[in-house]
N, C-alpha and C positions, 0 to 999 in steps of 0.2 A: 716564531721559532724559540725553543727553550734555550735559555742562556747556559753557557758552559763556563765553569770556573776551574782554574788550575789547582794542582795538589797543594802548592804553597799557600794559595788563597784559602783553601778549605782548612789547612792547618792553622792559619791565622784566625779563622772563624771559631775554631774550637777553643781559642784562648782569648776572644775579645769580650767575653762576658755576656753576650747576647744569646737569645734562644736559638737553638739549632737542632734540627733532626737530620742526622746523617744516615741515610736509609739505603741498605743493600737490598736490591730487588731480585737477586738471584734466589734459588731455592736454598733451604737451610743447609743441606749437605754441602752445596757449593760454597755457601757463606762460611762454613766451618773450615774450609781449606785455607782461608786467608782473608782478612779484612782489617780495616783500621780499628783501633781500640774501642771507640764509642759508636761504631756502626751498628745499627739495629737491623735485624732481619725482618723485612716485610715483603715477602715474595710477590712478584707480579701476579702469580697464579691466584693469590688470595687477597689481593689489594682491596677489593670492595668489602671484604669481610673484616679487614683490619683497620683501614684508614680512619674511619669515623671516630673510633674510640682511642686509637693510639695517637692520632694527630687531630685533636679536637678543635684547634684554632686554625681556621682556613687561611689566615694571613701569616702563619708561622714560616720561618725561613727553613727551607728543605733543600738538601743536596742529595741527589740520587746517584748511586754507583752500581756498576756491573763490571764484567771482565771483557767488555768488547762485544757482547752478544747482541746488542741492540735492545736489551730489556729496559734500560733506563729511559730511552726515548719513548717506548710504549707506555711505561709507567707515568712519565711526565704528561703525556697526552691524557691519560685517564685522570690524573690528579687535577688537571686543568678542567676537565669535564665535571669533576666533583666540586669545583669552586676554589681550589687552592691557587693562590695568586703569586707566591714567591718561591717558585720551584726552579732549581738549576741542576745541571748534570756535571759530575766530576769529569772534566775533560781528559780523555785518555784512559779512564777507568783505573783499575787496580795496577795496570802496567805503569801508568804515570805516577801513582803513589809510590810504587816500588822504585822507579827510576829516580824519584826525588830523594831517595835514601830514607824514606819513612818506614816505620816498622809495620809489618802485617802480622796479625795474630791468628793462629789456628784455634779451632774449638768454638764452642758456643757459650753465651752468657759470660764473656770474658771479664767485663768490669766487675761483676759479682764474684766470680771465681778468684780473680786477682785480689779483690778486697778481702776475701777470707784468708788468703795466704798472708796478706799484709797485716791483718789483725793478729794472726798467730805470731808473726815475726815481732810485732810491736808490743803486744801484751804478754808474750811468752805463755800463751794458752797451754796448760798442761795436757799431756796426752799419754796414752797407754797402748802398748803393742797388743796385738791379738794374742800372742803367746802368754803375756803376763795376765791378760784378762782370763784366758782359758784356765790358767793355773789357779787363779783366785776362785773361779767358779767351781773347779774340782775340789778345792780346799774347803768349800762351803762358806766362804766369807760373805759378809752382808754387803750386797751390792744390788744396784738396779740399773738395767740397760734401757735407755730411752732412745728410740729411733726418731730422728727429727724430720723424716721424709713424709710426704703425703701417703695416705693409706693405700692407694693403688700401687705405689712403688714398694711399700712395706710388704704387701701381699706377694710380690714377685720373689723376694728373698729377704730374710731377716736373721739376726743373731738369735740363737736359741734362748728363749725366755724373755726376749725384748718386748717392750710395750711401745706402741706407736704414739708419739706426741709431737706432731709436726711444728717446727719452727717457733712461731709466736705462742703456741700452746704450752711450751715448756715452762717458761717463767709464770705463766698463768695457772698451771695445774700441778706444778711440782710439789707443792705443799701437801696435796692429797695423795699424789703418786708415791712420794717418798717422805712419810711423816717423821721418820726417825733421823735425827741429825748425824748419827754415827754411820749411816748407810752411804757407801761410795756410789756416786752417780756417774755413769758412763754414757756419754752421748755419741751416737753413731749416725752415719748416713751411708751412702754407697761408696763414697770416696773420702773427700776431705772437707769441702767448704761448709756444708751444713753441720758437720760434726764440730768444727771449730766455732762457727757462729753460735750454734746451740749451746755448747759448753761455756763459751765466754758470756753469753746472755745470762746464764744462771750465776756465773761468777759476778758479773756486773750487778745482778739483782741482789747479791749479798746473801744467798742462802747459806746456812751454816755448814752444809755438807762439803766434803771434798768432791770436786767435780773434775772430770777429765774427758777429753775427746778420744774416741777410739781411733788410733792411728790407721789411716787409710780405709776405715769403715768396713763394710761387708766385703769389699774387694780384698782388703788386707787380710780379713778373716779367711776368705777362700784361698788366697795365695799362701797362707800359713798351713794349709792342708786341713782346715777344720770344716765341718759340715754346716751348711745353712739350712734354715727352715723355709718352707714355701707354703703359701696359702694361709698364713696366719692372720687373725683378726683382732688380736689383743690390743686394746686401745683404752683411753681414759674414759671415765664415767662422768656424771654430772658433778660440777664443782660444789664443794661444801661452802657454807658461809664463813667458817673459820679459814679455809683455804683461800677464799676470795679476799678476806680482810688482809691476810698476810701478803697476798700478791699485790693488792693495791698499795700497801705501805712500801713494798719493795719498788714498785713502779714509780711512786712519788720520789723516792731517792734517786732512781735512775734519771728521771726527768730533771731533777735539780742538778745532778752532776754533769749531765751531757747537754744541758740547755735545750731540752725539748719543750717547745711552746704549745700550750693548749689555747684554743681560741673559742670564743662564744659564737653563737649562731649569727649574730649581727656582723661579726667579722667575716664569716663564711659568705654572707650575702654580699659584702663588699668585694671579696675576691671573685665572686661570680659576676659581679657587675664589671670587673676589670678583665674578665676572661677573653675579651676581644683584643686586649693588648698583651696579656700574659697568659700563657697556657696554664690551665688548671685541671688537675686530676683529682677526682673524688673516689677514694678506694676503700672498700670495706674489707678489713683484714681478718674477719672471723672465718670460720669454716664455711665451705660452700653450702652445707646443709642449713646452717644458721642464716646465711644470706638468703637462701630461697624461702625460708620461713617468714622473712620480713626484712626489707632493706629500704634505705632512703631512695627516693626517686632520683635517677641520674647517677647513682653510684655503681661502680663496677666491683665484682667479687675478685679480690686479690689477696688470698690467704697470706698472712704476714711472712711466714718462712719462705714461701715461694717468691714473694715480692723482693725480698733481699737476695734470694738466689738467682733470680732472672730479671733484674731490675730494668734492663733496657728493653725487654719484651713488653713490660707494662707501661713504662714511661720513656719512650724513645726521644722525647724533646728535652735536650739539655737546657738547664736554666728554668725549667717549669716549676710551678708550685704544686705541692702534693698535700692534700688533706686526708687524714686517715680516720677511719670510723670503726668503732666496735661498741659493744653495749656497756662495758665497764671502764674502758680507757686503758686497761692493762696491756692488752695485745697491741693496741695502737701505739702506746708509749714505747714498748719494747721494740717494735718495728721502726718507729721514728728515730729512736736513738742510734740505730744503725744507718738509716738513710741520711741523717745529719752528718755522720762521720764519712759517708760516701760523697758528701758535697752537695746534697740536695736541700732545697728549702721545703722542709716538711713540718706539718702541723698536726696536732691531735684535736679533733672536734669534741668539746666538752658535752657530756650528756647527749651524745649524738642521736640516740634513738628515742629518748624519753619524750613522750607526748607528741610524737610525730606520726603522720599518716604514712604507713609503710606499704611497700609494694611486695606482693608475694610472687614466688615462682622464679625460674631462671631468667637471667637477663638475655634479651635478644637485641643484637646490634641492628641499628638502622643501616641498610645496605643501599648505597647510591644506585639509582636507576633500576632497581630490581622490579619496580612497578611497570617499567616499560618493556620488560622481557616476557614474552608470551610463554607460558609453561609447556604447552603441548604434552600434557602429562598422561602417563599410563599407570595403572595400578599394578601391584605385584601379580594379581590374577590375570591381567592382560599380558604381562611379560612372560609368564611361565610357559604358555603354549607356543609363543614365538620362539623361545629358546629350544623347546623340545623338538620343534619342526626344523630348526636350523635356519629360520628366516631372519633372525636378529642376532646381532653381536652386542653384548653389554660392555660399556667402557666405564671404568671406575676411576673417578678423579679424587677419591679420598687419599689419605696418607698411605704410603706404601707399608708402613708399620701395621696399620689397621687392615689393609688388604691381605697381608700375610696371615693375620690372625683369623680372618673370616671374610669371604666375599661371595657374591652370587656365582654359582658354578659356571665356569666357562668365561667369566668376565676378564677383560683386559685392563691392566693398570696403565694409566696415562697421566701426564702432567699437563695441566691446562695451557700454560704458556708455551708449550712445545707442540701444539696441535698441528702446525704445518708439517712437521717431521713425523709425528706419531700416527696421524691418520692413515698414511700410505702403508704402515706396517700392519694394519688390522686386516683380518680375512674378509673376503667379499661377503656381503649380505644384503638382503633387501632393505634392512633398516638398522640404524644404530640407536641403541638405547643408552642414554647417559645416566649414571648414578654417582652419588657421593654420600658422605655420612648421613646427611639429612636432606639431600637433594638440592640444596641451594647452589652449591658450586656447579653442579651439573646443569642447573637451569641457566647459570651465567655462561657456561661453556657452549651450550647448544647453538645459539645464534652465531657465535664465532665459527663453529664447525660448519654450519650451513653455508657460510661464505667460501668454504674450502672444498666441499664435496657435494656431489649431486645426490648422494645417498640420503634419504630422509632421516632426520634426527629427531628422536623423541626423548622425553625425560621421565624417569621413574619417580612419580610423585612420592615425596617423603623419603626418597633415597633408600640406601641399604637398611636403614633403621626400620623402614616400613616393611621391607622384605622379611627381615628378622621377626618383626612383630606379627606378621602373618603366619609365622610358624614354618616358613619354607626353608629348605636346607641351605647350608653354606659350605663352601669349600675353603681350604686353608693352603698356605704355601705361596710361592711366587711363580705360579705356573705360566702366566701369560703377561709379559712385560713389554708394553709398547715404548717405554722409556726406562732409563736407568733409575735406580731408587735413591737418587741424591736429593730427593725432596725433604728428607729428614737426616738429622745427625744421629748416627747409631751409637748408643751407649756401648762402652767396652764389652759388656756381657751380652749385647745383642749381635755382636759380630760373629761371623762364622770362622772356622779354622782355629788358630791358636788364640783362644780367648784370654789365656793367662798373659800372653805377650801384649795383647791390647790393653789389659788392665794395668800392667806395669808401665806401658808407654803413657797411658792417661795420667797415672799418679806422678810420673816424672814431669809431664807437661804442667800439672798443677804446681808442683814445687818450683818450676822454673819461672813462674809468672812474676814473682817479685822482681827478679832481675830484669825481665823483659819490660815491665811497666816503667822502671827507672830509666831504661834505655829510650823508651818512647817519649816519656815526659808529659803526657796529656792528662794523666789521672788527677782527680780533684779530691782525693782522700785527705781528711784532716782528723787524725786520731787524737785522743785526749791523753793527758799525762797519766802514767801508770800509778795507781794508788800505792802509797808507801815508798815510791821511788824518791831518791834524793834526800 
């Protein structure tokens, strides 16, 4: 039987200096309603897909939590099957944490969001309001707006004239993007965190330009009544040798000031040998495209800006070691200097890719026990007539956000961990056909469903991606929901109804985080003296 630990004991674990993964196994939307500061969201529904990479050391100390739904017990049983040996459950769940007087945080990626606010508060990161920026644009002043979000977010909405340069790319490419020192550099994101971190990165790198964060990002721009652009593709080009040389010099200064340590390959070998006693993450901070073109075996793609923005998603084990990889060291250094200030033991691998045998293509996680799951697969061509005749019902276990954008016509959205309650909500049919983004989650869900229903269950081989690749039609919207859509946290602009209110509430939430983390007391941030102070 899985051990149970009280809230006070877990609080002590967070402060005892040992490694700890505090894992919330509820869905992300439920997680966002309230959780301890350092709790990482690894939903039971997707545990097989996440555990191996997020919890790479099987002997790591793990505490699971839920809100009394019994999910933690089910997750503990799965982790035991996967070989994890030190798993406990928070006794009494969130209610016990709350009853002990401990703080619960709403939202997602709270440590990273709080860190951004902490950085602005400490370093007095300069900012500019949407109104002031608009006035400067209309006056024809020399300025450049750099958007620090990934390209997929940039495409959704962007400031007019902005160029996409996500996170760690900023200090790497700014000398080519903004060659004149008289040009004002404005860094934006959707809200606040990546604007602040991006602007302060450029300031820490010592570029000669004046740099400001756009206050409240694209949401602030929208709330000021200004129009956003959609579907834009403007981004950086190949880096020049002169730009690279300047970026390397700047990164060397950052490494010296912030104590970023670069290690040789032999030191990485030593860390790997110790990975049975200390958790080790090997993360490639370049763009996903560069990663797929060639990466070190065993490394994961974690673009630097997103790693700082969503740290607990990539590295949920507190006290773990992190080794960062890129081709020049610049992006790894800029990422590491933030991780160090967040309290992580982070290193940069010198000459990480030089002379190494690289692996091409996207990374595919090893999924525990997937080999023991019979696929019982159907092709899209098999499924289409079954749907047309009404003989089959398709059940989609992908994210509800993706379901809303495009799903097999007539498919029902469901959450895997809630099969006992969702299956009875489905219409009667001769057969259930399970799908998910690539079919893997559907394949894992199928044998579980077969234990709960007499209706035959089959899997769409390749999932919804295969259906799309076959050129078959997709429907959109939220037409058939067997479960609520709390599998994801909805961004303010993804909500229905009063979107502006959701935006204002979100921005207020971010601003309140500095006060909340001081009240909680668990954060490990250690910022450096402000240059020129004193």
